[in-house]
C-alpha positions in Angstrom: 33.3 85.5 126.7 30.7 83.8 124.6 28.7 81.1 126.5 30.6 78.5 124.2 33.7 79.6 125.4 32.7 79.3 129.1 31.6 76.1 128.5 35.1 74.8 126.8 36.6 76.3 129.5 34.6 74.5 132.2 34.9 71.2 130.5 38.6 71.8 130.6 38.8 72.3 133.8 36.6 69.4 134.5 38.8 67.4 132.5 41.9 68.6 134.8 40.2 67.9 137.6 38.9 64.4 136.4 42.5 63.4 135.8 43.9 64.6 139.3 41.1 63.4 141.4 41.8 63.8 145.1 45.6 65.0 144.6 44.2 69.2 144.8 45.4 71.3 147.8 43.1 74.0 149.5 44.6 76.4 148.4 44.4 75.2 144.3 40.7 74.2 145.3 40.2 78.1 146.0 41.9 79.1 143.0 39.3 76.9 141.0 36.4 78.4 142.7 37.7 81.8 142.2 38.4 81.1 138.2 34.9 79.5 138.1 33.3 83.1 139.3 35.2 84.7 136.8 34.0 82.7 134.0 30.6 83.0 135.3 30.5 86.7 135.7 32.0 87.4 132.6 30.1 85.2 130.2 27.9 87.3 127.7 24.7 86.0 128.1 22.7 88.7 126.1 20.8 86.1 123.7 19.4 85.1 127.0 18.9 88.9 128.1 15.2 90.1 127.2 15.2 92.8 129.5 18.5 94.5 128.5 16.8 95.7 125.1 17.5 99.4 125.7 21.2 98.9 124.8 22.5 99.5 128.0 26.0 98.3 128.2 26.5 98.2 132.1 26.8 94.3 131.2 30.1 94.9 129.7 33.2 92.8 130.7 36.8 93.6 130.7 39.3 90.8 130.7 42.2 92.5 131.2 42.4 91.4 135.1 41.7 87.5 134.0 42.8 85.3 136.8 45.1 82.4 135.9 45.5 78.7 137.6 49.2 77.7 138.3 
């Protein structure tokens, strides 16, 4: 996932949170934190990572297990 896609998803989540301020259960808050962690861990910041110029693909992400917020 590119940086601009990650930012877009976080802004959508922020807009949702702002509309429903004060109405989230603890379980919903935990799901949101897990979703944010997923976004952060799967964002490709290759253009910012100058130390990974060897072509190492260890930072490759697989999006088959994308968490869903219900």
